[in-house]
N, CA and C of each residue as an Amber inpcrd file, in Angstrom:
protein
   312
   0.8810000  -0.8480000   0.0110000  -0.2970000  -0.2690000   0.0710000
   1.1880000   1.4880000   0.3010000   1.1440000   2.0770000  -0.9940000
   1.7060000   3.3750000  -1.0330000   0.8540000   4.0540000  -0.3660000
   2.1690000   5.7080000   0.4660000   1.2120000   6.7930000   1.0710000
   0.1620000   7.3950000   0.8120000  -0.4550000   7.0180000  -0.3150000
  -1.8270000   8.0490000  -0.2670000  -2.4150000   6.9530000  -0.4450000
  -2.5240000   5.9730000  -1.1040000  -3.5850000   4.6650000  -0.6940000
  -3.7620000   4.8460000   1.3760000  -2.9230000   4.7030000   1.7970000
  -2.9080000   4.7210000   3.6000000  -3.3070000   5.8710000   3.9660000
  -2.8400000   7.1400000   3.4970000  -3.6410000   8.3530000   4.0550000
  -5.0910000   8.1240000   3.5960000  -5.7170000   7.8890000   2.6070000
  -6.9370000   7.8720000   1.8640000  -7.9860000   6.7210000   3.2430000
  -7.3290000   5.7320000   3.0460000  -7.9670000   4.8260000   4.2640000
  -7.9080000   5.1560000   5.8770000  -6.7750000   6.2480000   6.6790000
  -7.2910000   7.1330000   7.5010000  -7.9840000   7.8050000   7.3070000
  -8.2340000   8.5860000   6.1700000  -9.4880000   9.4410000   6.0550000
 -10.3780000   8.7640000   7.0200000 -10.3980000   7.9320000   5.9560000
 -11.9440000   7.3420000   6.0900000 -12.6960000   6.8510000   7.2840000
 -11.5110000   6.2930000   7.8910000 -11.2490000   5.9280000   9.0980000
 -11.5620000   6.8060000  10.3130000 -11.0550000   7.8110000  10.0340000
 -11.4080000   9.3650000  11.1570000 -12.9870000   9.7570000  10.9510000
 -13.4770000   9.8860000   9.7140000 -14.4210000  10.1510000   9.1900000
 -15.6420000   9.1080000   9.8260000 -15.1370000   8.0230000   9.9520000
 -15.9540000   6.5690000  11.0180000 -16.0880000   7.2200000  12.5600000
 -14.8450000   7.2280000  12.5410000 -14.9810000   7.5460000  13.5460000
 -16.0730000   8.7070000  14.5830000 -15.3040000   9.8740000  13.6320000
 -15.6840000  11.1420000  14.3300000 -17.3660000  11.0800000  14.2490000
 -17.8020000  10.2520000  13.0770000 -19.3820000   9.8310000  12.8880000
 -20.1650000   9.1860000  14.2320000 -19.0270000   8.3980000  14.2680000
 -19.9930000   7.2870000  15.6450000 -20.3270000   7.4640000  16.7990000
 -19.4490000   9.3000000  17.4970000 -19.9140000   9.1500000  18.1790000
 -19.5760000   8.4560000  19.8910000 -18.7130000   7.2840000  19.1550000
 -17.7260000   6.5810000  20.1780000 -16.2680000   6.9170000  20.6120000
 -15.8790000   7.2540000  22.0050000 -14.1590000   7.2720000  22.4090000
 -13.0880000   6.2630000  21.5660000 -12.1450000   7.3140000  21.6980000
 -11.3060000   6.5070000  20.8640000 -11.4120000   4.9620000  21.2320000
 -11.0970000   5.1840000  22.4880000 -10.6620000   3.9600000  22.7950000
 -11.6700000   2.4780000  22.3830000 -12.9930000   2.8750000  22.9410000
 -14.1960000   2.2560000  22.2980000 -13.8700000   1.8750000  20.1110000
 -13.8780000   2.9890000  19.9710000 -14.1600000   3.1150000  18.5550000
 -12.7400000   1.9330000  17.6460000 -11.8070000   1.9000000  18.9320000
 -10.0460000   1.7070000  18.2180000 -10.7000000   0.1950000  18.7010000
 -11.3900000  -0.4620000  20.1800000 -11.5800000  -2.1390000  20.4240000
 -12.1360000  -2.5340000  18.8060000 -13.5870000  -1.7270000  18.7660000
 -14.4320000  -2.2910000  17.7040000 -13.7380000  -2.3050000  16.9220000
 -12.7750000  -1.6960000  16.2930000 -12.1520000  -1.7590000  14.6580000
 -11.6670000  -2.7060000  14.9940000 -10.3900000  -2.9250000  15.5140000
  -9.2310000  -3.9100000  16.1910000  -7.9000000  -2.8810000  15.6640000
  -8.1170000  -1.9350000  15.8360000  -7.0080000  -0.6750000  15.7720000
  -6.0770000  -0.4630000  17.2450000  -5.0430000  -0.2680000  17.5480000
  -4.7680000   0.7720000  18.2020000  -5.4890000   1.9150000  18.7950000
  -5.0430000   2.4180000  20.2820000  -5.3120000   3.9050000  19.9870000
  -4.6430000   4.8660000  19.9480000  -3.7920000   4.4330000  20.0930000
  -2.3170000   5.6480000  19.5740000  -2.3730000   5.1750000  18.1100000
  -2.2490000   4.6260000  17.2890000  -2.6930000   4.2470000  15.6010000
  -4.0350000   6.0380000  15.6730000  -5.0960000   5.8120000  16.0070000
  -5.8630000   6.7400000  16.1480000  -5.4880000   8.2690000  16.0350000
  -5.2010000   8.2410000  17.3920000  -4.2980000   9.2620000  17.4580000
  -3.5930000  10.4130000  16.7660000  -2.4980000   9.2150000  16.3550000
  -1.6490000   9.8590000  15.4330000  -1.9650000  10.1030000  14.4090000
  -2.7980000   9.4100000  13.4690000  -3.1580000   9.9140000  12.6820000
  -4.5660000  11.3640000  12.3990000  -5.0580000  11.4500000  13.5600000
  -5.9110000  12.8090000  13.8670000  -5.4810000  13.9280000  14.0950000
  -4.2150000  13.8760000  14.7880000  -2.9300000  14.7590000  14.9350000
  -2.0680000  15.3950000  13.4740000  -1.8130000  14.1900000  12.6040000
  -1.3660000  14.0390000  11.3590000  -2.2670000  14.9130000  10.6820000
  -4.0900000  14.4550000  10.6100000  -4.8390000  15.0310000   9.0630000
  -5.1800000  16.4610000   9.8740000  -4.8260000  17.0850000  11.3720000
  -4.8310000  17.8790000  11.3960000  -3.8060000  19.1040000  10.6580000
  -2.5170000  19.1100000  10.9540000  -1.8830000  19.3980000  10.4450000
  -0.7710000  18.6250000   9.9100000  -1.0430000  18.1950000   8.2820000
   0.0920000  17.3170000   7.5100000   1.2620000  18.2510000   7.3080000
   2.0650000  19.2160000   8.4780000   3.1810000  19.4650000   7.9200000
   4.1200000  19.0060000   9.1790000   3.8070000  18.5090000   9.9340000
   3.1360000  17.3950000  11.2190000   4.7720000  16.8070000  10.8390000
   5.7390000  17.0450000  11.5640000   6.1600000  15.3190000  11.4740000
   6.0810000  14.0310000  11.6600000   6.8350000  12.9130000  11.0250000
   5.9120000  11.7710000  12.2810000   7.0440000  11.6440000  13.5810000
   8.0050000  11.5510000  13.6110000   8.6790000  11.7840000  14.6660000
   9.1290000  12.9830000  14.4360000  10.0090000  14.1220000  15.5420000
  10.5650000  14.9670000  15.8310000  12.0840000  15.0710000  15.6670000
  11.9920000  15.9850000  15.1560000  13.0130000  16.5360000  14.4080000
  14.5930000  17.1140000  15.0080000  15.7200000  16.9180000  15.4860000
  17.0460000  16.8350000  16.4960000  17.3560000  18.6720000  15.6970000
  17.1090000  19.4990000  16.8440000  18.0420000  20.3010000  16.5340000
  18.9620000  20.9530000  16.8050000  20.1810000  21.2220000  16.6810000
  21.9320000  21.4440000  16.9580000  22.0060000  22.6540000  16.9010000
  22.6580000  22.7960000  18.1230000  23.2570000  24.0070000  18.0900000
  24.3680000  24.2320000  18.2300000  25.0550000  25.5260000  17.6840000
  26.6610000  25.9790000  17.2780000  26.9090000  26.1770000  18.8470000
  28.4030000  25.6030000  19.2030000  29.0240000  26.1030000  21.1970000
  30.4270000  26.9280000  20.4210000  30.7210000  27.9830000  20.4370000
  31.6760000  28.7500000  20.2960000  32.9100000  28.9270000  21.4100000
  34.1410000  28.9520000  21.1820000  34.6360000  28.6780000  22.7990000
  35.3180000  30.4130000  22.1230000  35.3410000  31.1990000  22.5940000
  35.4100000  32.7080000  22.9450000  37.5870000  32.7580000  23.9180000
  36.8840000  32.5580000  24.5260000  38.3330000  32.3410000  25.5510000
  38.5800000  31.1020000  26.3020000  38.4030000  30.1590000  25.9680000
  38.8050000  28.3290000  26.2820000  40.2650000  28.6930000  27.5830000
  40.6910000  29.4880000  27.6950000  41.8110000  29.4780000  28.6990000
  40.6380000  30.2830000  29.8460000  40.1970000  29.3600000  31.1870000
  39.3410000  29.9010000  32.1180000  40.4580000  30.3840000  33.4670000
  40.7760000  31.2540000  34.5270000  41.4940000  30.7870000  36.0090000
  40.5370000  30.2350000  36.7810000  39.6400000  30.6060000  36.2770000
  38.3570000  30.0800000  37.7120000  37.7180000  28.2970000  36.9810000
  38.0940000  28.3990000  36.0740000  37.5000000  26.8950000  35.6570000
  35.7020000  26.7970000  35.0220000  35.7140000  28.1800000  34.9020000
  34.3490000  28.4920000  34.2610000  34.0600000  28.8730000  32.6690000
  32.7450000  28.4780000  31.8770000  32.4630000  28.8390000  30.6050000
  31.4290000  29.5730000  30.9460000  31.4020000  30.7460000  29.4390000
  30.3030000  31.7120000  29.8520000  29.5420000  31.0800000  27.7620000
  28.4650000  31.0510000  28.0320000  27.6730000  30.5200000  27.2320000
  26.2790000  31.5680000  26.6690000  26.5020000  31.4110000  25.5530000
  26.1660000  32.9000000  24.6380000  24.9130000  31.7900000  23.9030000
  23.5870000  32.9230000  24.2200000  22.9760000  31.6360000  23.0730000
  21.4270000  33.6220000  22.6800000  22.4110000  33.9220000  21.6190000
  21.4070000  34.6720000  20.8730000  22.1010000  35.8980000  21.5010000
  21.2730000  36.9430000  22.0070000  22.1250000  38.5540000  22.9680000
  22.2580000  38.2210000  24.2860000  21.7470000  36.8090000  25.2720000
  21.4920000  36.4020000  26.6440000  22.8010000  35.5950000  26.6740000
  23.3560000  35.2780000  27.6880000  24.7160000  34.3380000  27.9040000
  24.5600000  34.7230000  29.8280000  24.9570000  32.8880000  29.9500000
  25.4220000  32.7030000  31.6360000  26.9520000  31.9390000  31.6830000
  27.0370000  32.1230000  32.8910000  28.1930000  31.9090000  32.9890000
  28.1000000  30.5290000  34.0650000  28.8620000  29.6800000  33.5880000
  28.6140000  27.9220000  34.0840000  30.0790000  27.5670000  35.0250000
  29.6560000  28.3330000  36.1990000  30.8670000  26.9780000  36.9050000
  31.3320000  25.7370000  37.0530000  32.3270000  25.0340000  37.9760000
  32.7410000  23.4500000  37.6740000  31.2510000  23.1750000  38.9560000
  31.3560000  22.4890000  38.7890000  30.3010000  20.9030000  39.2120000
  28.5230000  22.2260000  39.1730000  27.8870000  22.3320000  37.8100000
  26.9880000  22.8230000  37.5530000  26.0050000  21.7630000  37.2480000
  24.5780000  21.9020000  37.8680000  24.1530000  20.5540000  37.2720000
  23.6320000  20.5060000  35.8170000  23.8070000  19.6040000  34.7650000
  23.9370000  19.6960000  33.7260000  21.9900000  19.6470000  33.8590000
  21.1810000  18.9390000  33.9590000  19.6410000  19.5430000  33.9970000
  19.3350000  20.4750000  33.5810000  19.9000000  21.4120000  34.9330000
  19.2030000  23.0620000  35.1830000  19.7740000  23.4140000  33.9630000
  21.0990000  23.0430000  33.1430000  21.7930000  23.8910000  32.3920000
  20.9690000  23.4880000  30.9120000  20.6100000  22.7810000  30.7720000
  19.5430000  21.9900000  29.5030000  18.5910000  23.0860000  30.1480000
  18.1280000  23.6970000  31.3710000  16.7240000  23.7230000  31.4150000
  16.3920000  25.5430000  30.8740000  17.7930000  25.8620000  31.3780000
  18.0570000  27.2550000  31.1980000  18.7150000  27.6750000  29.7630000
  19.5150000  27.1420000  29.1940000  19.2410000  26.7490000  27.3300000
  17.7490000  27.0610000  27.2980000  16.8390000  26.5780000  27.2900000
  16.1540000  26.3110000  26.6380000  15.2380000  26.9990000  26.8070000
  14.9620000  27.9390000  28.3120000  14.4160000  29.2980000  27.9290000
  15.1540000  30.5980000  27.3990000  16.2690000  30.5180000  27.4780000
  17.3500000  31.1590000  26.8090000  16.4510000  31.5330000  26.0020000
  16.3000000  30.3670000  24.6370000  16.6440000  30.4100000  23.7460000
  15.2790000  30.6450000  23.3310000  14.0380000  30.5960000  24.0380000
  12.4340000  31.3160000  23.4480000  12.6000000  32.6550000  23.4210000
  13.7660000  33.1600000  24.9290000  13.4480000  34.7100000  24.7030000
  14.6150000  35.2020000  24.3560000  15.8010000  34.5180000  23.6370000
  16.9420000  35.6820000  22.7550000  16.5460000  35.6270000  21.2240000
């Protein structure tokens, strides 16, 4: 089955599901499908530009002054910068970087 046939099949399934008035779980049970499959296709039909899997985004890192006396580094994201010292918590840094990427 090619992609177009598969899409048409799921368009029909989604139309049937919406017309049924049943919950996603109940409708899938009656039709021998998994609820996550229906959820995937519902989302895909709402916005066909949504990729099937999340894509990875890379950010470049430039070392401006690699020799630091106190063992710290400065990370710049756009116009924002943060200083990271030895013993930092990696998951906290990741959270801060995510926030800075949205702000800067």
